VEXZAMAR-594996 format. One record per atom (N, C-alpha, C, O): y, x, z; residue in one letter. Coordinates in steps of 0.02 Angstrom, whole numbers, padded with zeros to 5 digits, always signed. Each point is the difference from the previous one (the first is absolute). Example, Ala and Ser with C-alpha at 12.3 -4.5 7.8 and 13.67 -1.06 7.14 Angstrom:
-00284+00660+00390a
+00059-00045+00000a
+00060+00045+00000a
-00001+00052+00033a
+00054-00070-00069s
+00059+00042+00003s
+00055-00039+00037s
+00055+00025+00008s
This chain:
-01715+00153+00574x
+00022+00074+00017x
+00001+00005+00070x
+00025-00044+00035x
-00056+00103-00009x
-00009+00012+00069x
+00063+00054+00015x
+00008+00048-00038x
+00031-00059+00089x
+00050+00046+00024x
-00026+00029+00065x
-00021-00039+00043x
+00022+00108-00032x
-00021+00026+00061x
+00059+00005+00043x
+00046+00037-00018x
-00043-00074+00078x
+00052-00006+00042x
-00002+00059+00056x
+00043+00001+00044x
-00088+00041-00046x
-00013+00050+00047x
+00061+00057-00005x
+00017+00023-00054x
+00012-00003+00112x
+00051+00048-00004x
-00019+00068-00025x
+00042+00040-00021x
-00104-00030+00024x
-00030+00064-00024x
-00022-00001-00068x
-00027+00051-00022x
+00035-00104-00018x
-00026-00007-00066x
+00038+00055-00044x
+00057+00019+00012x
-00093+00002-00059x
+00025+00046-00049x
+00057-00040-00044x
-00003-00059-00017x
+00054+00105+00004x
+00060-00029-00041x
-00030-00024-00065x
-00049+00027-00025x
+00083-00084-00004x
-00018-00028-00062x
+00015+00046-00060x
+00041+00045+00009x
-00068-00053-00063x
+00012+00044-00054x
+00074-00007-00020x
+00028-00054+00005x
+00005+00113-00030x
+00066+00005-00025x
+00015-00050-00051x
-00042-00013-00044x
+00100-00016+00046x
+00030-00046-00049x
+00067+00031-00020x
+00025+00049+00027x
+00002-00086-00081x
+00068+00018-00019x
+00049-00044+00035x
-00017-00050+00032x
+00083+00075-00039x
+00057-00043+00027x
-00004-00066-00031x
+00003-00052+00033x
-00010+00054-00099x
+00000-00062-00035x
-00057-00053+00024x
+00010-00061+00003x
-00068+00092+00013x
-00050-00041+00029x
+00024-00036+00059x
-00010-00060+00006x
+00046+00100+00044x
+00024-00029+00057x
+00049-00055-00004x
+00000-00048+00038x
+00045+00058-00092x
+00055-00049-00013x
-00033-00065-00029x
+00034-00052+00000x
-00093+00053-00023x
-00030-00063-00027x
-00019-00045+00058x
-00003-00061-00009x
-00010+00086+00065x
-00016-00036+00061x
+00067-00029+00037x
+00035+00039+00030x
-00020-00101-00033x
+00060-00033+00022x
-00007-00021+00072x
-00026-00053+00015x
+00052+00098+00029x
-00006-00013+00073x
+00068-00021+00018x
+00050+00033-00013x
-00049-00093+00047x
+00062-00031+00023x
+00004-00021+00078x
-00051-00007+00033x
+00107-00001-00008x
+00011-00030+00063x
+00010-00068-00002x
+00036-00024-00044x
-00070-00017+00091x
+00012-00069+00001x
-00005-00023+00072x
-00026+00038+00041x
+00051-00101-00024x
+00002-00026+00069x
-00054-00050+00001x
-00005-00038-00048x
-00033+00033+00094x
-00048-00049+00016x
+00037-00065+00023x
+00032-00003+00053x
-00039-00049-00097x
+00031-00063+00019x
-00049-00056+00021x
+00020-00053+00025x
-00084+00067-00036x
-00053-00047+00028x
-00063+00040+00014x
-00019+00044-00038x
-00016-00062+00094x
-00064+00029+00013x
-00043-00052+00035x
+00020-00037+00046x
-00084+00038-00074x
-00048-00053+00025x
-00067+00033+00008x
-00014+00052-00032x
-00025-00079+00072x
-00074+00024+00008x
-00032-00010-00066x
+00019-00044-00038x
-00071+00087+00024x
-00045-00006-00058x
-00072-00001+00021x
-00036+00049-00010x
+00016-00105+00041x
-00070+00002+00036x
-00055+00005-00054x
-00054+00027+00014x
+00065-00051-00077x
-00052+00004-00047x
-00015+00067-00033x
-00049+00007-00037x
+00096+00046+00055x
-00009+00067-00030x
-00065+00028+00030x
-00021-00016+00055x
-00010+00059-00099x
-00062+00032+00019x
+00021+00048+00054x
-00034-00002+00051x
+00084+00045-00051x
+00023+00038+00054x
+00064-00023+00021x
+00043-00018-00039x
-00037+00020+00114x
+00059-00034+00031x
+00067+00018-00033x
+00017+00058-00011x
+00020-00109-00004x
+00066+00013-00035x
+00048-00055+00009x
-00020-00055+00020x
+00087+00067-00037x
+00051-00046+00001x
+00020-00014-00073x
-00008+00043-00043x
+00035-00104+00030x
+00033-00016-00067x
+00074+00013+00017x
+00024-00020+00053x
+00012+00054-00098x
+00071+00016+00010x
+00035-00028-00065x
-00031-00007-00052x
+00092-00006+00058x
+00046-00009-00051x
+00054+00042+00013x
+00031-00001+00054x
-00016+00041-00104x
+00052+00057+00012x
+00054-00006-00055x
-00015-00004-00059x
+00078+00005+00080x
+00059-00008-00043x
+00019+00071-00022x
+00017+00044+00040x
-00021-00035-00108x
+00021+00064-00020x
+00065-00001-00047x
+00010+00039-00047x
+00030-00089+00068x
+00067-00010-00036x
-00012-00030-00072x
-00055-00016-00023x
+00118+00013-00009x
+00010-00030-00061x
-00048+00019-00059x
-00024-00045-00035x
+00011+00109+00022x
-00029+00024-00056x
-00073-00014+00004x
-00031-00013-00052x
+00000+00016+00113x
-00072-00016+00006x
-00013-00066+00034x
-00051-00030-00016x
+00096+00003+00064x
-00013-00061+00035x
-00050+00003+00058x
-00015+00053+00026x
-00012-00115-00006x
-00042+00000+00049x
-00070+00004-00026x
-00019-00035-00047x
-00018+00076+00078x
-00075+00011-00024x
-00044-00007+00060x
+00021+00008+00057x
-00089-00025-00073x
-00047-00010+00052x
-00044+00062+00005x
-00009+00036-00048x
-00017-00026+00107x
-00044+00058+00021x
-00046-00014+00048x
+00019-00032+00049x
-00080+00050-00053x
-00056+00003+00056x
+00005+00068+00032x
-00003+00051-00034x
+00011-00050+00101x
+00005+00064+00029x
-00048+00007+00061x
+00005-00039+00048x
-00046+00085-00049x
-00046+00012+00056x
+00031+00036+00058x
-00015+00059+00012x
+00059-00093+00025x
+00043+00037+00053x
-00010-00041+00065x
+00042+00003+00045x
-00097-00041-00039x
-00004-00036+00059x
-00017+00038+00069x
+00006-00027+00055x
-00029+00095-00066x
-00017+00035+00062x
+00064+00025+00032x
-00001+00015+00060x
+00049-00010-00093x
+00063+00036+00029x
+00065-00044+00001x
+00052+00020+00026x
-00058-00082-00055x
+00066-00043-00001x
-00023-00075+00020x
-00052-00026-00019x
+00096-00004+00058x
-00002-00072+00008x
+00039-00031-00057x
+00045+00029-00029x
-00065-00089+00014x
+00022-00035-00058x
+00074-00015+00015x
+00040-00004-00046x
-00021-00007+00116x
+00072-00018+00014x
+00046+00061-00010x
+00061-00009-00002x
-00085+00063-00003x
+00048+00063-00006x
+00013+00013-00073x
+00049+00034-00015x
-00086-00058-00030x
+00004+00015-00068x
+00064-00032-00043x
+00026+00034-00044x
-00006-00092+00057x
+00055-00021-00031x
+00063+00030+00008x
+00022+00002+00058x
+00014+00024-00104x
+00056+00042+00006x
-00008+00074-00005x
+00048+00038-00006x
-00111-00017+00009x
-00016+00072-00004x
+00009+00023-00076x
-00020-00037-00046x
+00047+00094+00035x
-00003+00026-00069x
-00064+00038-00004x
-00023+00030+00049x
-00008-00033-00110x
-00059+00040-00025x
+00006+00021-00066x
+00038-00027-00040x
-00080+00080+00024x
-00003+00025-00072x
-00054-00028-00028x
-00048-00015+00035x
+00048+00005-00104x
-00055-00027-00038x
-00001+00021-00071x
+00055+00008-00028x
-00112+00002-00006x
-00006+00010-00067x
+00014-00071-00033x
-00035-00047+00016x
+00083+00041-00061x
+00019-00065-00028x
-00032-00009-00068x
+00000-00055-00027x
-00031+00115-00004x
-00012-00011-00071x
-00074+00007-00011x
-00019+00020-00055x
-00022-00034+00101x
-00076-00002-00012x
-00013-00068-00023x
+00039-00043+00021x
-00089+00024-00061x
-00020-00064-00013x
-00019-00039+00060x
-00028+00029+00047x
+00043-00096-00044x
-00016-00038+00061x
-00083+00005+00008x
-00039+00010-00046x
+00024-00019+00110x
-00071+00003+00017x
-00029-00051+00040x
+00023-00011+00056x
-00070-00022-00077x
-00033-00051+00032x
-00034+00018+00067x
-00051+00034-00004x
+00072-00053+00062x
-00030+00010+00061x
-00025-00067+00029x
+00039-00034+00033x
-00104+00014-00044x
-00024-00061+00014x
+00030-00056-00039x
-00008-00001-00061x
+00044-00051+00093x
+00044-00050-00037x
+00069+00018-00005x
+00041-00039-00025x
-00024+00102+00050x
+00072+00019+00005x
+00011+00057-00060x
-00040+00047-00009x
+00096-00057-00028x
+00023+00049-00043x
+00048+00044+00024x
+00057-00022+00006x
-00069+00082+00009x
+00039+00055+00026x
+00040+00032-00060x
-00028+00025-00048x
+00093-00027+00055x
+00042+00019-00064x
+00028+00079+00011x
+00018+00036-00046x
-00018-00019+00107x
+00022+00071+00010x
-00044+00035+00050x
-00032-00035+00039x
+00026+00099-00036x
-00038+00042+00044x
+00050+00019+00060x
+00046+00039-00013x
-00053-00062+00071x
+00043+00026+00056x
-00027+00063+00027x
-00060+00005+00012x
+00101+00045-00003x
-00020+00064+00012x
-00005+00019+00073x
+00038-00025+00041x
-00081+00064-00026x
-00011+00017+00072x
-00038+00066+00008x
-00023+00026-00051x
+00015+00003+00108x
-00040+00059+00015x
-00047-00018+00058x
+00016-00039+00045x
-00077+00071-00050x
-00050-00011+00054x
+00023+00046+00060x
+00017+00059-00008x
-00019-00094+00070x
+00008+00037+00058x
-00065+00040+00023x
-00051+00002-00034x
+00057+00031+00099x
-00063+00036+00016x
-00055-00043+00009x
-00054+00028+00004x
+00055-00092+00000x
-00058-00055+00013x
-00020-00028-00075x
-00050-00036-00007x
+00089+00053-00047x
-00010-00036-00061x
+00037-00064-00014x
-00006-00032-00052x
+00046+00014+00104x
+00037-00064-00009x
+00066+00015-00044x
+00030+00054+00005x
-00011-00100-00043x
+00055+00003-00049x
+00066-00003+00043x
+00010-00044+00042x
+00032+00094-00057x
+00068-00002+00025x
+00052-00009-00064x
+00000+00040-00047x
+00037-00089+00049x
+00038-00013-00062x
+00057+00059-00012x
+00028+00029+00046x
-00018-00016-00106x
+00046+00048-00027x
+00067-00033-00012x
+00005-00048-00039x
+00048+00075+00073x
+00067-00038-00004x
+00057+00052+00009x
-00010+00052+00031x
+00067-00065-00058x
+00059+00047+00017x
+00014-00001+00068x
-00015-00049+00035x
+00046+00108-00010x
+00021+00005+00077x
+00065-00030+00002x
+00022-00004+00058x
+00019-00020-00106x
+00054-00040+00007x
+00003-00049-00060x
-00028+00011-00053x
+00065-00069+00067x
-00004-00051-00044x
+00031+00026-00072x
+00046+00041-00002x
-00075-00067-00050x
+00022+00012-00067x
-00005-00068-00036x
-00036-00046+00019x
+00075+00044-00073x
+00000-00070-00043x
-00070-00015-00023x
-00039+00044-00019x
+00025-00104+00022x
-00068-00027-00029x
-00002+00024-00074x
+00051-00003-00035x
-00108+00026+00012x
-00003+00022-00070x
+00018+00067-00020x
-00005+00022-00057x
+00027+00013+00114x
+00009+00074-00005x
-00065+00032-00022x
-00055-00015+00024x
+00063+00060-00073x
-00064+00031-00031x
-00003+00073+00029x
+00049+00036+00007x
-00112-00020+00007x
-00018+00071+00021x
+00009+00049-00049x
-00026-00007-00056x
+00063+00063+00072x
+00001+00056-00052x
-00005+00066+00029x
+00001+00049-00037x
């Protein structure tokens, strides 16, 4: 599935509120970040702590253009936690870490502007 990251892209088709609620977006804290040199597109391997109900999950994130690996641990991020795991090379990505493209097309992580408990769900 291709997603258009262009700010001028046409809005997606209308969905119901129940459709929205099926997507489980939660906040977690990055507890580990490492390079992912085998990835086809430059990326980092992340381990994110979503608290007791979801636990620690792995994610491949294409954020190398705007983030240094050293600044990621301790940062809160939003992720979809109920997609099926996805094989990225030899790495199994368990959640989709969310971000928005900046004016150059680089990914900027989506996060709350104040700390919230790990596992907090978007509503």
